[in-house]
All heavy atoms as an XYZ file, in Angstrom:
917
protein
N       0.833     -1.197      0.000
C       0.000      0.000      0.000
C       0.875      1.258      0.000
O       1.970      1.248      0.541
C      -0.897     -0.011      1.248
C      -2.025      0.971      1.169
S      -3.204      0.653      2.468
C      -3.286      2.242      3.185
N       0.379      2.322     -0.607
C       1.146      3.560     -0.726
C       1.294      4.248      0.630
O       0.404      4.162      1.479
C       0.464      4.498     -1.695
N       2.427      4.916      0.783
C       2.698      5.640      2.021
C       1.857      6.908      2.072
O       1.745      7.614      1.074
C       4.187      5.977      2.058
C       4.643      6.618      3.338
C       6.125      6.972      3.271
O       6.838      6.470      2.423
N       6.560      7.827      4.166
N       1.277      7.181      3.229
C       0.444      8.380      3.368
C       1.299      9.594      3.700
O       2.338      9.462      4.349
C      -0.588      8.185      4.475
C      -1.640      7.178      4.109
C      -2.618      7.022      5.225
N      -3.583      5.983      4.872
C      -4.837      6.030      5.253
N      -5.288      7.006      5.994
N      -5.661      5.063      4.892
N       0.829     10.758      3.245
C       1.523     12.012      3.540
C       0.530     13.004      4.117
O      -0.672     12.913      3.857
C       2.193     12.610      2.279
C       3.366     11.772      1.839
C       1.209     12.788      1.160
N       1.025     13.942      4.917
C       0.161     14.956      5.519
C       0.657     16.341      5.129
O       1.831     16.519      4.796
C       0.156     14.852      7.060
O       1.496     14.926      7.517
C      -0.477     13.537      7.499
N      -0.258     17.318      5.209
C       0.111     18.706      4.930
C       1.138     19.174      5.946
O       1.126     18.752      7.104
C      -1.123     19.622      5.020
C      -2.085     19.506      3.872
C      -3.422     19.202      4.085
C      -1.666     19.752      2.577
C      -4.318     19.126      3.029
C      -2.557     19.682      1.509
C      -3.878     19.360      1.752
O      -4.757     19.292      0.716
N       2.001     20.101      5.532
C       3.001     20.653      6.439
C       2.497     21.930      7.108
O       3.025     22.328      8.139
C       4.276     20.989      5.659
C       5.052     19.778      5.257
C       6.234     20.213      4.424
N       7.257     19.187      4.397
C       8.400     19.310      3.757
N       8.670     20.413      3.085
N       9.286     18.343      3.773
N       1.532     22.588      6.510
C       1.016     23.858      7.034
C      -0.297     23.631      7.771
O      -0.862     22.548      7.733
C       0.820     24.844      5.884
C       2.132     25.169      5.186
C       1.905     26.048      3.982
N       3.149     26.261      3.241
C       3.211     26.757      2.025
N       2.097     27.078      1.392
N       4.375     26.922      1.436
N      -0.791     24.688      8.405
C      -2.009     24.562      9.227
C      -3.290     24.436      8.398
O      -4.275     23.905      8.863
C      -2.128     25.780     10.147
C      -1.085     25.782     11.241
C      -1.210     27.027     12.085
N      -0.118     27.122     13.023
C      -0.168     26.615     14.262
N      -1.230     25.968     14.671
N       0.863     26.761     15.065
N      -3.262     24.959      7.178
C      -4.454     24.892      6.330
C      -4.683     23.460      5.870
O      -3.838     22.859      5.216
C      -4.276     25.822      5.127
C      -5.416     25.885      4.104
C      -6.705     26.358      4.738
C      -5.040     26.785      2.957
N      -5.837     22.919      6.225
C      -6.063     21.491      5.975
C      -7.060     21.212      4.857
O      -7.531     20.087      4.729
C      -6.562     20.826      7.263
O      -7.787     21.412      7.644
N      -7.381     22.233      4.064
C      -8.344     22.049      2.984
C      -7.652     22.129      1.621
O      -6.654     22.816      1.462
C      -9.451     23.109      3.065
C     -10.225     23.024      4.352
C      -9.988     23.949      5.369
C     -11.161     22.024      4.563
C     -10.681     23.870      6.567
C     -11.853     21.940      5.755
C     -11.611     22.854      6.752
O     -12.293     22.761      7.924
N      -8.229     21.463      0.639
C      -7.630     21.413     -0.701
C      -8.055     22.649     -1.501
O      -8.832     22.557     -2.439
C      -8.073     20.117     -1.398
C      -7.374     19.900     -2.709
O      -6.296     20.439     -2.932
N      -7.985     19.131     -3.588
N      -7.522     23.795     -1.116
C      -7.880     25.043     -1.771
C      -6.844     25.398     -2.837
O      -5.821     24.723     -2.965
C      -7.948     26.186     -0.742
O      -6.681     26.298     -0.110
C      -9.018     25.929      0.304
N      -7.108     26.503     -3.573
C      -6.183     26.939     -4.628
C      -4.816     27.307     -4.061
O      -3.795     27.109     -4.704
C      -6.752     28.156     -5.354
C      -7.825     27.814     -6.357
C      -8.049     28.948     -7.332
C      -8.674     30.157     -6.675
N      -8.957     31.237     -7.625
N      -4.791     27.844     -2.843
C      -3.530     28.290     -2.252
C      -2.799     27.165     -1.518
O      -1.697     27.376     -1.018
C      -3.784     29.437     -1.277
O      -4.607     28.979     -0.219
N      -3.398     25.977     -1.451
C      -2.810     24.870     -0.682
C      -2.522     23.661     -1.570
O      -2.661     22.521     -1.140
C      -3.757     24.489      0.462
C      -3.042     23.774      1.580
O      -1.853     23.966      1.790
N      -3.770     22.955      2.311
N      -2.101     23.897     -2.806
C      -1.808     22.786     -3.712
C      -0.455     22.171     -3.352
O       0.487     22.884     -3.000
C      -1.784     23.261     -5.171
C      -3.156     23.695     -5.668
C      -4.098     22.535     -5.715
C      -5.488     22.969     -6.129
N      -6.503     21.997     -5.776
N      -0.369     20.856     -3.475
C       0.847     20.155     -3.082
C       1.265     19.140     -4.135
O       0.496     18.798     -5.033
C       0.633     19.398     -1.756
O      -0.444     18.486     -1.919
C       0.356     20.345     -0.611
N       2.511     18.663     -3.968
C       3.067     17.616     -4.802
C       3.792     16.645     -3.892
O       4.467     17.070     -2.936
C       4.065     18.250     -5.769
C       4.151     17.559     -7.097
C       5.031     18.354     -8.042
N       6.394     17.834     -7.968
C       7.470     18.521     -8.266
N       7.374     19.774     -8.646
N       8.659     17.984     -8.185
N       3.675     15.376     -4.149
C       4.371     14.381     -3.338
C       5.736     14.122     -3.976
O       5.830     13.833     -5.167
C       3.552     13.069     -3.239
C       4.303     12.023     -2.443
C       2.207     13.348     -2.608
N       6.791     14.268     -3.158
C       8.146     14.020     -3.661
C       8.814     12.963     -2.787
O       8.407     12.744     -1.647
C       9.004     15.302     -3.662
C       9.072     15.905     -2.261
C       8.503     16.308     -4.656
C      10.254     16.797     -2.050
N       9.840     12.355     -3.304
C      10.601     11.380     -2.531
C      11.892     12.041     -2.061
O      12.644     12.597     -2.862
C      10.914     10.149     -3.386
C      11.432      8.974     -2.583
C      11.518      7.744     -3.454
C      10.476      6.751     -3.005
N      10.550      5.501     -3.748
N      12.143     12.005     -0.775
C      13.350     12.614     -0.199
C      14.550     11.691     -0.428
O      14.374     10.506     -0.720
C      13.167     12.850      1.309
O      12.950     11.585      1.934
C      11.994     13.770      1.593
N      15.765     12.233     -0.262
C      16.943     11.368     -0.407
C      16.958     10.190      0.573
O      17.571      9.157      0.304
C      18.110     12.322     -0.132
C      17.594     13.664     -0.456
C      16.141     13.639     -0.116
N      16.252     10.342      1.682
C      16.179      9.250      2.657
C      15.180      8.174      2.278
O      15.024      7.179      2.985
N      14.463      8.368      1.177
C      13.510      7.368      0.714
C      12.086      7.581      1.190
O      11.188      6.829      0.811
N      11.851      8.603      2.027
C      10.492      8.869      2.515
C       9.733      9.711      1.504
O      10.337     10.427      0.707
C      10.554      9.651      3.827
C      10.963      8.828      5.027
C      10.634      9.604      6.281
C      11.797      9.566      7.251
N      11.718     10.620      8.240
N       8.422      9.639      1.543
C       7.595     10.535      0.731
C       7.273     11.765      1.565
O       6.965     11.658      2.750
C       6.302      9.838      0.302
C       6.452      8.658     -0.648
C       5.087      8.095     -0.991
C       7.169      9.052     -1.909
N       7.348     12.936      0.958
C       7.054     14.188      1.648
C       6.186     15.062      0.758
O       6.128     14.868     -0.454
C       8.345     14.912      2.001
N       5.523     16.027      1.371
C       4.653     16.948      0.637
C       5.434     18.207      0.317
O       6.120     18.774      1.164
C       3.402     17.296      1.479
C       2.671     18.489      0.909
C       2.473     16.123      1.532
N       5.335     18.661     -0.923
C       5.970     19.904     -1.366
C       4.845     20.864     -1.742
O       4.049     20.568     -2.631
C       6.859     19.621     -2.583
C       7.727     20.744     -3.076
C       8.893     20.954     -2.104
C       8.285     20.435     -4.443
N       4.781     21.994     -1.039
C       3.742     22.986     -1.346
C       4.137     23.757     -2.599
O       5.263     24.209     -2.735
C       3.548     23.942     -0.172
C       2.819     23.307      0.968
N       1.455     23.298      1.054
C       3.267     22.637      2.050
C       1.081     22.658      2.150
N       2.171     22.243      2.780
N       3.187     23.897     -3.522
C       3.433     24.532     -4.819
C       2.878     25.943     -4.803
O       1.738     26.170     -4.365
C       2.785     23.707     -5.950
C       3.441     22.340     -6.016
C       2.890     24.419     -7.279
C       2.662     21.338     -6.812
N       3.693     26.902     -5.278
C       3.214     28.285     -5.365
C       2.342     28.443     -6.609
O       2.484     27.700     -7.575
C       4.396     29.268     -5.446
O       5.236     28.886     -6.523
C       5.191     29.271     -4.152
N       1.481     29.437     -6.571
C       0.586     29.680     -7.706
C       1.363     30.191     -8.909
O       2.376     30.879     -8.753
C      -0.458     30.730     -7.333
C      -1.512     30.274     -6.364
C      -2.485     31.419     -6.199
C      -3.534     31.123     -5.162
N      -4.435     32.279     -5.008
N       0.855     29.872    -10.090
C       1.433     30.414    -11.323
C       1.103     31.897    -11.386
O      -0.010     32.316    -11.058
C       0.820     29.729    -12.546
C       1.330     28.335    -12.790
C       2.527     28.394    -13.686
C       2.859     26.993    -14.191
N       4.165     26.956    -14.822
N       2.072     32.681    -11.830
C       1.866     34.121    -11.942
C       1.346     34.458    -13.326
O       1.777     33.869    -14.318
C       3.171     34.850    -11.688
N       0.419     35.403    -13.389
C      -0.053     35.868    -14.697
C       0.818     37.045    -15.114
O       1.184     37.886    -14.293
C      -1.519     36.284    -14.637
O      -1.673     37.409    -13.816
N       1.149     37.110    -16.382
C       2.036     38.158    -16.891
C       1.317     39.501    -16.914
O       0.100     39.544    -17.141
C       2.506     37.799    -18.297
N       2.038     40.600    -16.691
C       1.397     41.912    -16.768
C       0.940     42.213    -18.188
O       1.613     41.850    -19.150
C       2.491     42.884    -16.317
C       3.766     42.140    -16.443
C       3.450     40.696    -16.333
N      -0.218     42.850    -18.308
C      -0.824     43.096    -19.614
C      -0.997     44.588    -19.872
O      -1.083     45.376    -18.944
C      -2.170     42.387    -19.695
C      -2.021     40.878    -19.721
C      -3.338     40.161    -19.576
C      -3.155     38.668    -19.497
N      -2.469     38.235    -18.265
N      -1.077     44.926    -21.145
C      -1.279     46.310    -21.578
C      -2.670     46.777    -21.130
O      -3.647     46.042    -21.276
C      -1.144     46.404    -23.094
S      -1.536     48.016    -23.770
N      -2.736     47.982    -20.600
C      -4.010     48.511    -20.126
C      -4.977     48.860    -21.237
O      -6.182     48.936    -21.018
N      -4.469     49.076    -22.457
C      -5.334     49.436    -23.576
C      -5.813     48.208    -24.343
O      -7.009     47.987    -24.504
C      -4.604     50.380    -24.535
C      -4.423     51.772    -23.947
O      -5.069     52.069    -22.925
O      -3.644     52.548    -24.515
N      -4.856     47.409    -24.842
C      -5.240     46.299    -25.733
C      -5.228     44.937    -25.041
O      -5.780     43.980    -25.577
C      -4.332     46.269    -26.960
S      -2.610     45.970    -26.571
N      -4.607     44.812    -23.873
C      -4.637     43.560    -23.130
C      -3.584     42.540    -23.526
O      -3.622     41.414    -23.038
N      -2.629     42.901    -24.384
C      -1.575     41.954    -24.741
C      -0.527     41.904    -23.626
O      -0.398     42.834    -22.840
C      -0.863     42.365    -26.058
O      -0.338     43.675    -25.889
C      -1.812     42.329    -27.230
N       0.218     40.805    -23.573
C       1.243     40.634    -22.550
C       2.396     41.606    -22.822
O       2.851     41.741    -23.956
C       1.757     39.171    -22.558
C       2.922     38.998    -21.604
C       0.638     38.219    -22.183
N       2.838     42.286    -21.776
C       3.927     43.252    -21.922
C       5.257     42.512    -21.986
O       5.577     41.731    -21.086
C       3.945     44.225    -20.741
C       2.754     45.160    -20.604
C       2.872     45.975    -19.336
C       2.646     46.071    -21.806
N       6.034     42.767    -23.032
C       7.328     42.115    -23.156
C       8.357     42.878    -22.337
O       8.259     44.085    -22.171
C       7.751     42.058    -24.620
O       7.771     43.347    -25.161
N       9.340     42.150    -21.805
C      10.405     42.764    -21.022
C      10.116     42.853    -19.546
O      10.958     43.328    -18.783
N       8.937     42.409    -19.114
C       8.582     42.451    -17.699
C       8.261     41.031    -17.254
O       7.411     40.368    -17.863
C       7.379     43.382    -17.454
C       7.726     44.787    -17.929
C       7.001     43.414    -15.986
C       6.569     45.700    -18.059
N       8.908     40.530    -16.210
C       8.695     39.140    -15.804
C       7.314     38.919    -15.185
O       6.737     39.839    -14.597
C       9.799     38.896    -14.768
C      10.134     40.239    -14.238
C       9.901     41.195    -15.363
N       6.810     37.709    -15.329
C       5.529     37.334    -14.727
C       5.808     36.779    -13.343
O       6.335     35.678    -13.205
C       4.823     36.296    -15.589
N       5.493     37.557    -12.312
C       5.765     37.161    -10.935
C       4.530     37.354    -10.076
O       3.584     38.019    -10.475
C       6.910     38.010    -10.356
C       8.250     37.964    -11.067
C       9.182     39.005    -10.471
C       8.875     36.593    -10.965
N       4.569     36.763     -8.884
C       3.517     36.995     -7.899
C       3.705     38.402     -7.321
O       4.822     38.931     -7.323
C       3.595     35.946     -6.774
C       3.354     34.514     -7.233
C       1.975     34.271     -7.787
N       0.939     34.463     -6.785
C      -0.336     34.599     -7.064
N      -0.749     34.552     -8.317
N      -1.219     34.761     -6.111
N       2.641     39.024     -6.818
C       2.724     40.408     -6.358
C       3.825     40.688     -5.328
O       4.483     41.726     -5.382
C       1.343     40.666     -5.759
C       0.452     39.746     -6.496
C       1.264     38.523     -6.782
N       4.056     39.772     -4.390
C       5.084     40.022     -3.375
C       6.479     40.002     -3.976
O       7.383     40.690     -3.485
C       5.015     38.975     -2.248
O       5.038     37.673     -2.834
C       3.790     39.143     -1.405
N       6.671     39.239     -5.028
C       7.992     39.171     -5.647
C       8.328     40.450     -6.407
O       9.504     40.787     -6.556
C       8.084     37.970     -6.589
C       8.085     36.641     -5.843
C       8.011     35.464     -6.783
O       7.183     35.448     -7.688
N       8.861     34.492     -6.569
N       7.319     41.186     -6.880
C       7.567     42.458     -7.551
C       8.173     43.470     -6.574
O       8.947     44.325     -6.960
C       6.284     43.038     -8.147
C       5.923     42.451     -9.481
C       4.743     41.762     -9.668
C       6.776     42.586    -10.567
C       4.409     41.217    -10.899
C       6.459     42.040    -11.790
C       5.271     41.364    -11.943
O       4.956     40.829    -13.165
N       7.815     43.361     -5.292
C       8.350     44.286     -4.292
C       9.854     44.109     -4.132
O      10.564     45.060     -3.788
C       7.649     44.065     -2.963
N      10.361     42.929     -4.396
C      11.799     42.654     -4.243
C      12.601     43.009     -5.491
O      13.827     42.975     -5.445
C      12.011     41.164     -3.923
C      11.423     40.757     -2.600
C      11.761     39.335     -2.252
N      10.735     38.800     -1.367
C       9.980     37.750     -1.640
N      10.136     37.105     -2.775
N       9.078     37.332     -0.784
N      11.930     43.315     -6.592
C      12.644     43.669     -7.820
C      13.034     45.143     -7.819
O      12.361     45.972     -7.204
C      11.751     43.421     -9.046
C      11.527     41.999     -9.507
C      10.689     42.012    -10.759
C      12.825     41.280     -9.766
N      14.097     45.466     -8.545
C      14.460     46.867     -8.715
C      13.528     47.487     -9.755
O      12.897     46.775    -10.537
C      15.915     46.992     -9.164
O      16.083     46.415    -10.432
N      13.496     48.809     -9.775
C      12.578     49.511    -10.672
C      12.874     49.205    -12.141
O      11.966     49.079    -12.945
C      12.656     51.009    -10.430
C      11.818     51.807    -11.407
C      11.693     53.237    -11.018
N      10.614     53.385    -10.052
C      10.280     54.533     -9.494
N      10.952     55.618     -9.763
N       9.279     54.592     -8.641
N      14.161     49.057    -12.476
C      14.519     48.801    -13.875
C      14.015     47.449    -14.362
O      13.827     47.258    -15.560
C      16.031     48.884    -14.054
O      16.660     47.879    -13.278
N      13.795     46.516    -13.445
C      13.281     45.205    -13.840
C      11.756     45.182    -13.927
O      11.189     44.266    -14.496
C      13.736     44.141    -12.839
C      15.225     43.858    -12.913
C      15.657     42.918    -11.825
O      15.389     43.135    -10.651
N      16.312     41.848    -12.208
N      11.099     46.208    -13.352
C       9.634     46.243    -13.339
C       9.034     47.040    -14.484
O       7.829     47.021    -14.680
C       9.134     46.833    -12.018
C       9.222     45.860    -10.862
C       8.625     46.429     -9.617
C       9.649     47.141     -8.804
N       9.218     47.433     -7.433
N       9.869     47.790    -15.220
C       9.326     48.566    -16.329
C      10.283     48.560    -17.512
O      11.341     47.947    -17.461
C       9.000     49.989    -15.888
C      10.222     50.775    -15.484
O      11.345     50.380    -15.757
N      10.009     51.887    -14.815
N       9.876     49.235    -18.566
C      10.678     49.373    -19.775
C      10.986     50.854    -19.920
O      10.124     51.691    -19.639
C       9.891     48.861    -21.001
C      10.715     48.974    -22.262
C       9.460     47.429    -20.791
N      12.205     51.197    -20.339
C      12.581     52.606    -20.410
C      11.948     53.260    -21.635
O      12.544     53.323    -22.710
C      14.114     52.772    -20.458
O      14.614     51.912    -21.480
C      14.745     52.397    -19.142
N      10.711     53.672    -21.464
C       9.921     54.308    -22.517
C       8.760     55.003    -21.814
O       8.442     54.676    -20.671
C       9.385     53.213    -23.472
C       8.550     53.736    -24.600
C       8.049     52.641    -25.524
N       7.286     51.630    -24.859
C       7.519     50.323    -24.962
N       8.511     49.877    -25.685
N       6.776     49.452    -24.334
N       8.137     55.933    -22.469
C       6.935     56.549    -21.907
C       5.879     55.455    -21.728
O       5.741     54.587    -22.589
C       6.415     57.629    -22.848
N       5.162     55.461    -20.637
C       4.186     54.421    -20.278
C       4.856     53.043    -20.201
O       4.268     52.037    -20.567
C       3.031     54.366    -21.286
C       2.195     55.615    -21.353
C       2.383     56.530    -22.382
C       1.222     55.871    -20.405
C       1.619     57.680    -22.445
C       0.448     57.013    -20.471
C       0.651     57.915    -21.497
O      -0.108     59.050    -21.559
N       6.097     52.983    -19.713
C       6.928     51.779    -19.720
C       6.294     50.491    -19.249
O       6.131     49.585    -20.040
N       5.934     50.352    -17.993
C       5.410     49.079    -17.513
C       3.909     48.996    -17.563
O       3.313     48.090    -16.972
N       3.282     49.930    -18.261
C       1.826     50.028    -18.253
C       1.192     49.742    -19.613
O       0.169     49.074    -19.684
C       1.438     51.442    -17.801
O       0.070     51.666    -17.962
N       1.798     50.276    -20.690
C       1.244     50.111    -22.034
C       2.283     49.492    -22.961
O       3.480     49.691    -22.791
C       0.827     51.473    -22.618
C      -0.169     52.255    -21.771
C      -1.547     51.653    -21.825
N      -2.533     52.442    -21.118
C      -2.899     52.246    -19.881
N      -2.338     51.314    -19.157
N      -3.839     52.988    -19.313
N       1.810     48.768    -23.986
C       2.724     48.159    -24.954
C       3.191     49.223    -25.959
O       2.598     50.296    -26.071
C       2.064     46.990    -25.672
S       0.704     47.450    -26.743
N       4.228     48.917    -26.702
C       4.831     49.872    -27.620
C       3.898     50.344    -28.712
O       3.903     51.529    -29.070
N       3.090     49.441    -29.242
C       2.189     49.840    -30.331
C       1.096     50.785    -29.830
O       0.710     51.720    -30.547
C       1.569     48.599    -30.981
O       0.880     47.834    -30.020
N       0.623     50.576    -28.606
C      -0.393     51.475    -28.051
C       0.198     52.852    -27.763
O      -0.464     53.875    -27.969
C      -0.992     50.892    -26.778
S      -2.071     49.489    -27.085
N       1.455     52.879    -27.294
C       2.123     54.162    -27.044
C       2.298     54.913    -28.358
O       2.047     56.120    -28.443
C       3.489     53.945    -26.350
C       4.260     55.247    -26.258
C       3.289     53.368    -24.967
N       2.693     54.185    -29.410
C       2.866     54.805    -30.728
C       1.546     55.397    -31.214
O       1.499     56.531    -31.696
C       3.384     53.777    -31.733
C       3.716     54.380    -33.086
C       4.119     53.336    -34.101
N       5.373     52.704    -33.750
C       5.544     51.394    -33.563
N       4.543     50.568    -33.704
N       6.720     50.908    -33.246
N       0.458     54.639    -31.063
C      -0.842     55.136    -31.530
C      -1.292     56.350    -30.717
O      -1.893     57.280    -31.263
C      -1.895     54.033    -31.472
O      -2.117     53.627    -30.142
N      -0.971     56.374    -29.426
C      -1.304     57.535    -28.593
C      -0.561     58.775    -29.067
O      -1.123     59.864    -29.138
C      -0.921     57.276    -27.131
C      -1.938     56.487    -26.356
C      -1.460     56.260    -24.948
N      -2.451     55.495    -24.218
C      -2.817     55.761    -22.975
N      -2.258     56.735    -22.312
N      -3.733     55.028    -22.386
N       0.743     58.591    -29.361
C       1.564     59.725    -29.814
C       1.045     60.248    -31.148
O       0.899     61.464    -31.350
C       3.049     59.315    -29.909
C       3.605     59.063    -28.504
C       3.869     60.374    -30.619
C       4.937     58.374    -28.469
N       0.746     59.344    -32.072
C       0.233     59.738    -33.392
C      -1.112     60.453    -33.252
O      -1.350     61.480    -33.896
C       0.119     58.506    -34.322
C      -0.644     58.833    -35.584
C       1.505     57.981    -34.669
N      -1.978     59.921    -32.377
C      -3.289     60.542    -32.166
C      -3.141     61.956    -31.624
O      -3.789     62.900    -32.101
C      -4.123     59.699    -31.198
C      -5.561     60.163    -31.106
C      -6.387     59.395    -30.082
N      -6.278     57.962    -30.236
C      -5.933     57.119    -29.248
N      -5.634     57.572    -28.052
N      -5.885     55.832    -29.465
N      -2.245     62.138    -30.631
C      -2.025     63.469    -30.058
C      -1.476     64.430    -31.102
O      -1.896     65.595    -31.186
C      -1.061     63.371    -28.876
N      -0.561     63.935    -31.942
C       0.021     64.764    -32.998
C      -1.050     65.191    -33.992
O      -1.131     66.368    -34.374
C       1.135     63.992    -33.711
C       1.689     64.691    -34.906
C       2.554     65.765    -34.759
C       1.336     64.294    -36.189
C       3.063     66.421    -35.862
C       1.838     64.941    -37.291
C       2.703     66.013    -37.133
N      -1.915     64.250    -34.409
C      -2.957     64.576    -35.388
C      -3.982     65.545    -34.815
O      -4.478     66.425    -35.530
C      -3.642     63.293    -35.868
C      -2.776     62.373    -36.732
C      -3.505     61.081    -37.030
C      -2.367     63.070    -38.016
N      -4.290     65.417    -33.535
C      -5.230     66.345    -32.894
C      -4.641     67.757    -32.889
O      -5.337     68.737    -33.186
C      -5.577     65.870    -31.463
C      -6.476     64.625    -31.541
C      -6.275     66.966    -30.666
C      -6.679     63.913    -30.225
N      -3.352     67.860    -32.551
C      -2.690     69.171    -32.559
C      -2.660     69.761    -33.969
O      -2.877     70.957    -34.152
C      -1.260     69.051    -32.005
C      -1.201     68.820    -30.510
C      -1.855     69.920    -29.702
O      -1.616     71.113    -29.996
O      -2.619     69.588    -28.781
N      -2.387     68.918    -34.962
C      -2.385     69.376    -36.354
C      -3.770     69.892    -36.753
O      -3.893     70.903    -37.443
C      -1.976     68.230    -37.291
C      -0.507     67.912    -37.251
C       0.346     68.971    -37.921
O       0.045     69.341    -39.071
O       1.305     69.435    -37.286
N      -4.806     69.185    -36.316
C      -6.185     69.577    -36.615
C      -6.491     70.957    -36.026
O      -7.130     71.795    -36.670
C      -7.149     68.532    -36.042
C      -8.555     68.607    -36.605
C      -8.617     68.127    -38.035
O      -7.882     67.235    -38.418
N      -9.477     68.719    -38.826
N      -6.008     71.192    -34.790
C      -6.222     72.486    -34.141
C      -5.550     73.607    -34.938
O      -6.123     74.692    -35.117
C      -5.675     72.458    -32.718
C      -6.503     71.668    -31.739
C      -5.845     71.674    -30.376
C      -6.574     70.754    -29.410
N      -5.847     70.644    -28.135
N      -4.322     73.340    -35.408
C      -3.584     74.340    -36.191
C      -4.319     74.634    -37.493
O      -4.466     75.803    -37.899
C      -2.134     73.864    -36.460
C      -1.346     73.838    -35.152
C      -1.427     74.756    -37.469
C      -0.034     73.087    -35.228
N      -4.829     73.603    -38.163
C      -5.563     73.762    -39.425
C      -6.818     74.608    -39.190
O      -7.121     75.515    -39.968
C      -5.919     72.389    -40.032
C      -6.936     72.512    -41.145
C      -4.662     71.695    -40.535
N      -7.535     74.326    -38.089
C      -8.738     75.105    -37.768
C      -8.394     76.574    -37.562
O      -9.101     77.475    -38.034
C      -9.397     74.552    -36.502
C     -10.276     73.360    -36.735
C     -10.957     72.959    -35.437
C     -11.782     71.713    -35.618
N     -12.357     71.247    -34.346
N      -7.280     76.835    -36.840
C      -6.849     78.198    -36.581
C      -6.512     78.930    -37.881
O      -6.896     80.087    -38.078
C      -5.637     78.180    -35.647
C      -5.708     79.253    -34.584
C      -4.556     79.215    -33.605
N      -4.542     77.992    -32.827
C      -3.444     77.279    -32.553
N      -2.266     77.692    -32.970
N      -3.521     76.187    -31.832
N      -5.806     78.235    -38.768
C      -5.415     78.836    -40.052
C      -6.656     79.132    -40.892
O      -6.773     80.212    -41.500
C      -4.434     77.905    -40.809
C      -4.262     78.337    -42.246
C      -3.096     77.864    -40.098
N      -7.614     78.204    -40.944
C      -8.844     78.418    -41.717
C      -9.658     79.585    -41.163
O     -10.219     80.383    -41.930
C      -9.692     77.141    -41.723
C      -9.196     76.012    -42.626
C     -10.042     74.773    -42.435
C      -9.238     76.445    -44.083
N      -9.715     79.678    -39.822
C     -10.455     80.773    -39.200
C      -9.818     82.120    -39.547
O     -10.515     83.090    -39.883
C     -10.479     80.574    -37.686
C     -11.514     81.379    -36.970
C     -11.591     80.968    -35.512
C     -12.657     81.725    -34.795
N     -12.721     81.376    -33.373
N      -8.494     82.169    -39.507
C      -7.781     83.403    -39.853
C      -7.988     83.744    -41.326
O      -8.172     84.913    -41.685
C      -6.290     83.240    -39.553
N      -7.985     82.747    -42.180
C      -8.190     82.956    -43.615
C      -9.592     83.494    -43.895
O      -9.775     84.407    -44.718
C      -7.951     81.643    -44.362
C      -8.002     81.775    -45.848
N      -7.047     82.474    -46.571
C      -8.905     81.316    -46.765
C      -7.353     82.428    -47.848
N      -8.477     81.731    -47.996
N     -10.598     82.924    -43.204
C     -11.980     83.398    -43.378
C     -12.130     84.839    -42.903
O     -12.808     85.648    -43.540
C     -12.943     82.492    -42.612
C     -13.216     81.171    -43.306
C     -14.144     80.286    -42.491
O     -14.348     80.507    -41.309
N     -14.691     79.264    -43.151
N     -11.488     85.167    -41.768
C     -11.557     86.545    -41.258
C     -10.900     87.515    -42.247
O     -11.390     88.640    -42.457
C     -10.870     86.622    -39.896
N      -9.810     87.068    -42.853
C      -9.101     87.892    -43.826
C      -9.963     88.139    -45.062
O     -10.033     89.255    -45.581
C      -7.794     87.182    -44.211
C      -6.771     88.065    -44.880
C      -5.486     87.309    -45.147
O      -4.806     86.949    -44.166
O      -5.194     87.063    -46.330
N     -10.648     87.113    -45.571
C     -11.510     87.271    -46.746
C     -12.708     88.154    -46.432
O     -13.178     88.901    -47.296
C     -11.983     85.890    -47.271
O     -12.619     85.177    -46.210
C     -10.845     85.087    -47.832
N     -13.213     88.094    -45.202
C     -14.333     88.945    -44.789
C     -13.915     90.408    -44.803
O     -14.625     91.281    -45.289
C     -14.806     88.551    -43.384
C     -16.154     87.924    -43.338
C     -16.602     87.708    -41.915
C     -17.745     86.717    -41.891
N     -18.121     86.380    -40.519
N     -12.708     90.665    -44.260
C     -12.184     92.025    -44.228
C     -11.948     92.564    -45.649
O     -12.236     93.713    -45.943
C     -10.871     92.058    -43.446
C     -10.998     92.882    -42.178
C      -9.685     93.095    -41.455
N      -9.494     92.027    -40.471
C      -8.427     91.247    -40.414
N      -7.428     91.397    -41.261
N      -8.324     90.320    -39.500
N     -11.455     91.710    -46.520
C     -11.195     92.113    -47.907
C     -12.507     92.371    -48.649
O     -12.604     93.254    -49.498
C     -10.385     91.031    -48.627
N     -13.557     91.614    -48.303
C     -14.867     91.786    -48.950
C     -15.541     93.090    -48.537
O     -16.284     93.688    -49.320
N     -15.319     93.575    -47.310
C     -15.930     94.815    -46.820
C     -15.318     96.035    -47.488
O     -15.978     97.027    -47.708
C     -15.778     94.920    -45.301
C     -16.727     94.037    -44.548
C     -16.593     94.244    -43.044
C     -17.567     93.362    -42.273
N     -17.403     93.519    -40.832
N     -14.037     95.964    -47.830
C     -13.346     97.143    -48.402
C     -13.641     97.344    -49.851
O     -14.302     96.945    -50.600
C     -11.842     96.980    -48.249
C     -11.418     97.209    -46.819
C      -9.914     97.104    -46.690
C      -9.482     97.265    -45.263
N      -8.073     97.128    -45.087
């Protein structure tokens, strides 16, 4: 008959946080090995794709990392992916261009009005 094993921690229920694996020790005994949860990779806040260059860790492990390992050296580094940042920059540029075009058209219309009165 198989050797029985018991939990090493106080939690005695088969929950998500209490998953175990049975291993054989060098002494030949069977022991329980508690397994940590798989970490989900950080995702882009806009499109939801996985951010490259940032490791997938559990929340407490991020506290032990240095800042350079938690982000990418770019605007919106550890928060948005590169393609979303590019689209944001292009959108802002086009909006500014639109404002300039409106200003130029308004000035041109005012100029033609003044020329028409004279």
